C-alpha positions in Angstrom: 85.5 54.9 -47.2 88.2 53.9 -50.4 88.7 57.2 -52.2 90.5 55.5 -54.4 88.2 53.4 -55.0 84.9 55.9 -55.3 87.4 57.9 -58.0 88.1 54.8 -60.1 84.3 53.5 -59.8 83.3 57.3 -60.9 85.6 57.1 -63.9 84.0 54.0 -65.1 80.5 55.1 -64.7 81.5 58.3 -66.5 82.6 57.0 -69.8 78.9 56.2 -70.3 78.3 60.0 -71.5 75.2 61.5 -71.8 73.4 57.8 -70.5 74.3 58.4 -67.2 72.3 62.0 -66.1 69.6 60.2 -68.5 69.2 57.1 -66.7 69.8 59.5 -63.1 67.0 61.8 -63.8 64.5 59.3 -65.2 65.1 56.9 -62.2 64.7 59.8 -59.8 60.9 61.3 -61.5 59.4 57.9 -61.7 59.8 57.1 -57.7 59.6 60.9 -56.8 57.5 62.4 -58.8 57.3 65.4 -57.0 60.8 66.5 -57.6 60.3 67.2 -61.4 59.1 70.4 -60.4 62.3 71.7 -59.2 64.3 71.5 -62.6 63.6 73.4 -66.0 60.9 71.9 -68.5 64.0 71.8 -71.6 66.3 69.0 -69.3 69.0 69.1 -72.2 71.2 71.6 -70.6 71.4 69.5 -67.1 72.6 66.2 -68.3 76.6 67.2 -68.3 76.1 69.0 -65.5 75.0 66.2 -63.5 78.2 64.5 -64.6 80.8 67.2 -64.5 79.8 68.5 -60.4 79.5 64.7 -59.1 83.1 64.5 -60.9 84.0 67.2 -59.1 82.8 66.2 -55.7 84.0 62.5 -56.3 87.6 63.8 -57.3 88.5 66.1 -54.4 86.8 63.8 -51.8 90.4 63.2 -50.7 90.6 67.5 -50.0 88.3 67.6 -47.2 88.8 71.2 -46.1 87.9 72.4 -49.6 84.6 70.7 -50.7 83.7 70.9 -47.1 83.7 74.6 -47.9 82.3 73.6 -51.3 79.6 72.0 -50.5 78.7 74.4 -47.7 77.8 77.4 -49.7 75.9 74.8 -52.4 73.6 73.2 -49.3 72.5 77.2 -48.6 72.1 77.5 -52.5 69.8 74.7 -52.8 67.2 76.6 -50.7 66.3 78.6 -53.3 65.2 75.8 -55.5 62.8 74.5 -52.6 64.7 71.4 -51.5 64.8 70.6 -48.5 66.0 67.8 -46.1 63.6 65.6 -47.3 64.7 65.5 -50.7 68.7 64.1 -50.2 67.6 60.6 -49.5 65.6 60.6 -52.9 68.5 61.9 -54.6 70.9 59.7 -53.3 69.1 56.4 -54.1 68.5 57.6 -57.6 72.1 58.2 -57.6 73.5 54.6 -56.2 70.7 53.3 -58.7 72.7 54.7 -61.3 76.0 53.8 -60.2 75.3 49.9 -59.6 73.5 50.4 -63.0 76.1 51.1 -65.0 78.7 49.4 -62.9 77.4 46.1 -63.6 79.3 43.0 -62.1 81.8 45.5 -60.9 79.2 46.7 -58.5 80.1 45.0 -55.0 79.2 45.7 -51.8 82.6 47.5 -50.5 81.3 50.5 -53.2 77.5 50.2 -52.1 79.1 51.1 -48.3 81.3 53.5 -49.8 79.2 55.5 -51.8 76.1 55.5 -49.2 78.3 56.8 -46.3 80.2 59.3 -49.3 76.6 60.7 -49.8 76.1 60.6 -46.7 78.8 63.1 -45.9 77.7 65.3 -48.7 74.0 65.5 -47.9 74.6 66.3 -44.1 76.9 68.9 -45.0 74.6 70.6 -47.3 71.4 70.2 -45.1 73.5 71.4 -41.7 74.7 74.5 -44.0 71.1 74.9 -45.7 69.8 74.8 -42.0 72.5 77.2 -40.8 71.6 79.8 -43.5 68.3 79.9 -42.6 68.6 82.3 -39.7 70.9 84.5 -41.4 69.4 85.3 -45.2 66.0 84.4 -46.5 65.9 81.8 -49.9 66.2 84.2 -52.3 65.4 88.5 -52.3 62.4 89.4 -54.8 63.6 92.9 -56.4 61.8 95.3 -58.3 63.4 96.4 -61.7 63.8 100.2 -61.3 66.1 100.9 -64.7 66.0 98.9 -67.6 68.5 100.3 -70.6 69.0 98.0 -73.7 73.0 99.1 -74.9 73.2 96.7 -77.9 70.8 94.9 -79.6 71.8 91.7 -77.2 72.7 93.5 -74.0 70.8 95.2 -71.7 71.8 97.3 -68.1 69.4 96.7 -65.1 69.2 98.7 -62.0 67.5 96.8 -59.0 65.8 97.7 -55.8 66.0 94.4 -53.7 63.2 94.6 -50.9 65.3 94.1 -48.5 69.1 94.7 -47.8 71.1 92.4 -49.7 75.0 92.1 -49.1 77.8 91.8 -51.6 81.4 92.1 -51.6 82.9 93.2 -55.2 83.3 90.2 -57.2 80.8 88.1 -56.3 78.2 86.7 -58.1 74.2 86.8 -57.9 71.6 83.8 -58.4 69.1 85.8 -61.1 66.0 84.5 -61.8 63.0 85.2 -63.5 59.4 84.3 -61.3 58.1 82.6 -65.1 61.8 80.9 -65.7 62.6 77.7 -63.5 66.4 78.1 -64.1 68.9 80.8 -62.2 71.7 82.4 -63.7 74.8 83.9 -61.7 75.9 87.5 -62.3 78.8 89.5 -60.9 77.2 93.3 -59.6 78.8 95.8 -61.8 78.9 98.0 -58.7 80.0 98.2 -55.2 77.5 98.2 -52.3 75.1 101.2 -52.1 73.9 103.1 -49.6 70.6 103.0 -51.4 70.9 98.7 -51.8 70.4 98.9 -55.5 72.5 96.6 -57.8 73.3 97.4 -61.5 73.5 93.9 -63.8 75.0 93.9 -67.0 73.5 91.0 -69.5 74.0 89.8 -72.6 71.2 87.4 -74.2 72.8 83.7 -74.4 71.3 82.2 -77.6 68.9 79.9 -75.8 69.3 81.5 -72.4 65.9 81.3 -70.8 66.7 83.6 -67.9 69.4 85.9 -69.9 66.7 86.5 -72.8 64.1 87.2 -70.6 66.1 89.7 -68.7 67.2 91.4 -71.9 64.1 90.8 -73.9 60.8 89.9 -71.8 61.5 93.0 -68.9 60.5 96.1 -68.2 60.6 98.9 -65.5 58.2 97.9 -62.4 59.0 93.7 -63.4 59.7 91.7 -60.2 63.0 89.2 -60.1 64.5 86.9 -57.6 67.9 87.3 -55.9 70.4 84.4 -54.5 72.8 85.3 -52.2 75.9 85.9 -53.4 78.9 83.3 -54.1 82.6 83.2 -55.1 85.4 84.5 -53.7 87.9 84.0 -56.7 87.7 87.7 -57.7 87.4 89.7 -54.4 90.3 92.3 -54.3 91.9 91.0 -50.7 93.2 88.3 -52.1 95.4 91.0 -54.5 96.6 92.6 -50.7 97.9 96.0 -51.5 99.7 95.4 -54.5 99.0 97.1 -57.8 96.8 95.6 -60.3 95.8 95.1 -64.3 92.7 94.0 -65.0 91.1 92.9 -68.4 88.0 92.6 -69.3 86.1 91.4 -72.1 82.3 92.1 -73.2 79.9 92.1 -70.4 83.2 90.1 -68.4 83.1 94.7 -67.5 81.0 94.4 -65.0 82.6 92.6 -62.4 85.5 94.6 -63.1 83.5 98.1 -62.9 82.5 96.8 -59.5 86.1 96.1 -58.4 87.1 99.7 -59.6 84.3 101.2 -56.9 85.9 99.3 -54.4 89.1 100.6 -55.4 87.8 104.3 -55.3 85.8 103.9 -51.7 89.0 102.0 -49.9 91.3 105.5 -51.0 93.6 103.0 -51.9 97.0 104.6 -53.3 96.9 101.3 -56.0 98.2 101.7 -59.3 95.0 100.3 -61.8 95.8 99.7 -65.5 92.1 98.8 -67.3 91.8 97.1 -70.7 88.3 97.0 -71.8 87.9 94.7 -75.4 85.0 94.3 -77.4 84.8 92.7 -81.0 84.1 95.9 -82.4 84.0 99.6 -81.7 80.1 99.8 -81.3 80.4 96.9 -79.0 81.8 99.0 -76.0 78.0 99.1 -74.1 79.6 101.2 -71.2 82.0 103.9 -72.3 79.8 106.8 -70.8 80.7 105.2 -67.3 84.4 103.7 -68.4 85.1 107.5 -69.5 84.1 108.9 -66.5 85.9 106.5 -64.0 88.7 107.5 -66.0 88.7 111.0 -65.7 87.5 110.8 -61.5 90.5 108.7 -60.7 94.0 109.8 -61.1 95.5 106.4 -60.4 93.4 104.5 -62.9 94.2 104.3 -66.9 92.2 102.8 -69.4 92.8 101.4 -72.7 90.0 100.1 -75.3 90.7 97.0 -77.5 89.2 96.5 -80.6 89.5 93.1 -81.4 88.4 93.2 -84.5 90.4 94.7 -87.8 89.4 94.7 -91.3 92.5 95.5 -92.5 93.7 92.3 -91.0 91.1 89.8 -91.5 91.5 86.5 -89.4 93.2 88.3 -87.1 92.0 89.2 -83.2 93.3 91.5 -80.7 92.6 90.1 -77.0 92.9 92.7 -74.2 95.8 90.5 -73.0 97.3 90.8 -76.1 97.4 94.3 -76.4 99.0 94.8 -72.0 101.3 92.6 -73.0 102.2 94.8 -75.8 102.1 97.9 -73.5 104.6 96.8 -70.7 105.7 94.3 -67.9 102.9 93.8 -65.5 104.5 91.1 -63.4 104.5 92.9 -60.1 100.9 93.2 -60.2 97.8 91.3 -59.9 95.7 90.5 -62.9 91.5 90.3 -62.9 90.7 88.7 -65.8 86.6 88.3 -67.1 84.9 87.7 -69.6 84.2 84.7 -71.8 85.5 81.6 -71.7 87.8 82.0 -74.9 89.0 85.4 -73.7 90.0 83.8 -70.2 91.5 80.7 -71.1 93.8 82.6 -74.0 94.9 85.5 -71.2 95.7 82.5 -68.5 97.4 80.5 -71.3 99.6 83.7 -72.4 100.1 85.2 -69.2 101.5 82.0 -67.7 103.6 81.8 -70.6 104.9 84.6 -70.4 105.9 84.2 -66.9 103.0 85.0 -64.6 102.5 83.0 -61.6 99.3 81.1 -60.7 98.9 83.2 -57.4 98.9 86.8 -59.4 96.2 85.4 -61.8 92.7 86.2 -60.3 90.0 84.5 -62.7 86.5 82.5 -62.4 87.8 79.5 -64.2 86.4 78.1 -66.9 83.3 76.9 -68.3 80.8 75.6 -65.9 79.6 77.9 -62.9 80.0 75.5 -59.8 77.6 78.6 -57.7 74.4 75.5 -58.7 73.4 72.4 -56.8 75.0 69.2 -57.0 72.6 67.3 -59.3 71.0 69.9 -60.5 72.6 73.4 -61.9 71.9 76.8 -61.2 71.4 77.8 -65.1 69.3 76.7 -67.3 70.3 75.4 -71.4 73.0 77.9 -72.6 73.2 80.0 -69.1 76.6 78.1 -68.0 79.1 80.9 -68.5 79.5 82.3 -65.1 79.1 86.1 -65.1 79.2 86.4 -68.9 
């Protein structure tokens, strides 16, 4: 299997843009119509995600250790879509047919062998991981909504009680789906693990977001939703060691940061923690009671609110990172950043330019979550922004 040849051929295919996933899904559904039920009714949000996910796998095909871990997570995660081992050959056939179609005369026997071998390895790792996960976790948990508070027009705080204990580590994300919606959205619990097993989710309704809109506007106490196994390690505190922390949160990005603060408190460590919480306007701080309670309870925690818009300065917008850097030098600390893609991108760029190194900056990355199936994603239309 020639990694360079795989990458070069994929770059040629990806250049065809939206036509690639359109051809792939048409081929898959025509040949195997039973797979259609695994996908949302509206497929518009799926198309660029296929290209992005395949591009990620191909670009890391020569980095075996990292890719295997990624694929194991995907294989275990696929179970919540009712994906079984017998579905993988169907997807492989559709993928090869798509590659052959767009490469045309550039498609060779050597490429066919490379792609068949590559997909065989990918699918086997995922199948084995799914089978191993069966002995540990169910495909999903059923959880009852025991609390539902609308904090702003488009933000709700939900308290969930899974029927069985759902173990997670603060900073991880959990897949959430409503039984009536064939899509999943990932959220980070806004709490450290509790003795009663309940979870707190902070949900902002995204425009056109099937899952988030249902959770904010269409759910009530007593309803049941589905939860998937936790994923992700980019926001875990272990990577910061015993260092003091600078926490930057924007909007509902406060949720995972809140869980980290609770974890620090539970550990009884002597870290110093400075927290900057941002919102566009004063009335969009939807969880101030909880923030103020944490600040008053722990002397090691300092909280600063950052209002982004100032009517006296039209056109200017202040991010938490801007205020933090104006307040002091934090280069001895590990920095955790949670918010919208724009907020995270701005923060990372600003901190890097200020001399902070990549190893001390912790964030989920920009754009789409990688915690979804390789030929479809875990999220519905406009539901791809991670925990935001």
